[in-house]
Structure formats: C-alpha cells, structure tokens
C-alpha positions in Angstrom: 25.0 -13.3 22.8 21.5 -12.1 22.3 18.3 -14.0 22.8 16.1 -14.5 19.7 13.8 -11.5 19.4 16.1 -9.1 21.3 17.8 -6.2 19.5 21.3 -7.0 18.4 24.0 -5.3 20.5 25.9 -3.0 18.3 28.6 -1.2 20.3 29.4 2.4 19.5 32.2 4.6 20.9 31.8 8.4 21.3 34.9 10.5 21.6 36.2 13.8 20.7 39.0 16.3 20.9 40.5 19.5 19.5 41.7 19.2 15.9 45.0 20.8 14.7 43.2 22.5 11.8 39.7 22.7 10.6 40.6 20.7 7.4 42.3 17.8 9.2 41.4 14.8 11.3 44.6 15.1 13.4 44.1 15.9 17.0 46.0 18.7 18.7 46.8 16.7 21.9 46.0 13.0 22.1 46.3 13.1 25.9 43.4 15.4 26.0 40.9 13.3 24.0 37.5 13.2 25.6 36.3 9.5 25.8 32.6 10.1 26.3 31.6 6.4 26.5 30.6 3.2 24.8 26.9 2.7 23.9 24.8 -0.4 23.1 23.3 1.1 19.9 23.6 4.0 17.5 20.6 5.9 18.9 22.1 6.3 22.4 25.5 7.0 21.0 24.0 9.8 18.8 22.3 11.4 21.8 25.7 11.5 23.7 27.5 12.8 20.6 24.9 15.5 20.0 25.1 16.6 23.6 28.9 16.9 23.6 28.9 18.6 20.1 26.4 21.2 21.2 28.2 21.8 24.5 31.4 22.7 22.5 29.9 24.6 19.6 31.9 27.7 20.5 35.2 25.9 19.8 35.4 25.4 16.0 38.3 23.0 16.4 36.5 20.7 18.8 35.0 17.6 17.1 33.2 14.6 18.4 32.9 11.3 16.5 30.9 8.1 16.7 32.9 4.9 16.0 31.0 1.8 15.0 32.9 -0.6 17.2 30.7 -3.6 16.2 32.1 -3.2 12.6 35.7 -3.4 13.9 34.9 -6.4 16.2 33.2 -8.4 13.4 34.4 -7.2 10.0 32.5 -10.0 8.2 29.2 -8.8 9.6 30.0 -5.3 8.6 30.6 -6.3 5.0 27.3 -8.2 5.0 25.6 -5.2 6.6 27.0 -2.9 3.8 25.9 -5.3 1.1 22.4 -5.5 2.5 22.2 -1.7 2.7 23.4 -1.3 -0.9 20.8 -3.9 -2.1 18.0 -1.9 -0.4 19.0 1.3 -2.2 
C-alpha cells in the first residue's frame, strides 16, 4: 500500500525476444526470452526498454515490450484509468 501523497506503485514488466517474422508477435524461441525486469513505474521501465531496444537495433527481428502489470493485477482500476483518460481527451 502507498502512503497518502506518495506516487502510486504501477508495476511494469520489460521483456523481449526474437520474432518469427517482422509482421507477427510470435517469438522464435520462448526459452530465449530476455526478461529485463520489473519496474515500479512507466518512466523507469521505458528507460530499460529503450536501452535494450537500442542495443539490439541491428537485429530487425528482436523486439522489446513494456507490459503494464498493474492493469493485469487490478483490472477494475485499469478500466477506471482508461475512462479517465478518455474523458480528458
């Protein structure tokens, strides 16, 4: 739990691997997935993602992703977050 006034902890997973084709989201070998780490907010996850993506830029089939774990752990909150974002637009 967070203390009032603290930033809410929003976990993000960064992982990647080599895709079978450039047009798919299917990995070539699941045993070779690179689990970079779990981060407490989007900003730090994005820095890790960017670092890995830039380090593998020469391999067109290599892709890294950011998964919003907090949305999977608390789906009701994710829906509320989406509605609030849509209302601001």
